[in-house]
Every structure is written in structure tokens, then in C-alpha cells.
C-alpha positions in Angstrom: 101.3 98.5 114.2 101.9 98.1 111.0 101.0 94.9 110.0 97.1 96.7 110.7 98.0 99.3 108.5 98.4 97.1 106.0 95.0 94.7 107.1 92.4 97.9 107.6 94.4 98.9 103.4 93.9 95.4 102.5 90.1 95.3 103.8 89.3 99.2 102.5 90.4 98.0 98.6 88.4 95.1 98.9 85.5 96.9 99.8 86.0 99.5 96.5 86.6 96.5 94.1 82.6 95.7 95.5 81.5 99.0 95.6 83.4 99.3 91.8 82.2 96.4 90.6 78.1 96.9 91.9 78.5 100.5 90.2 79.8 98.9 86.7 76.9 96.4 86.5 74.4 98.2 88.2 75.2 100.9 85.1 74.9 97.5 82.5 71.7 96.9 83.6 73.1 93.2 85.5 72.6 93.2 89.2 72.9 90.0 89.2 76.3 89.8 88.0 77.8 92.5 90.1 76.2 90.1 93.3 78.2 87.1 91.9 81.2 89.5 91.8 81.0 91.0 94.9 80.2 87.6 96.8 83.3 86.3 95.0 85.8 89.5 95.7 84.6 88.8 99.4 85.1 85.3 99.4 88.3 85.2 98.0 89.7 88.6 100.3 87.9 86.5 103.3 90.2 83.5 102.7 93.1 85.7 102.4 92.3 87.6 105.7 91.6 84.4 107.8 94.8 83.2 106.6 96.4 85.9 107.2 94.9 86.2 111.1 95.5 82.0 111.6 99.5 82.1 110.9 100.9 83.5 113.8 104.4 84.0 112.8 105.1 85.8 109.6 106.6 88.5 107.7 105.4 91.3 106.6 107.2 91.0 103.4 105.0 87.7 103.1 102.4 89.4 103.6 102.4 91.6 101.5 103.6 89.5 98.5 100.2 87.4 99.1 97.8 90.3 99.7 98.9 92.0 96.2 
């Protein structure tokens, strides 16, 4: 149960970073840069989530270190 809570927090963190990146780049009138930043964050975060789900036997401490 704790691992699903950690995964959810990581997903919310990724979405917050994406929203912040879009907000700041729209304020600077550079929406293309914001889209590229969002794609980069989602690719890196998605890779971390995929690696987490792929590896079955892991410790919560290892996942915490990778996520942070």
C-alpha cells in the first residue's frame, strides 16, 4: 500500500512540474519551450515509473532514492 502512495505522490509531483513549466513559459511568451519541457519531464518520469513497475522485487528505500 505504501508503494502505491509513493507512486501517486510521484505522479502528482510530475504533473505539478509540468503545470509550472507551462505557466512560466506562457508568461515569458515561449509556449514551444514549455511544451518541450513538459515532454521531457513526462518522458523521464514515465521511464522512472516504467522501471518501477517492471522490477517486481525491490525495496521501498531504493524506489524512494530513484524517485527523488
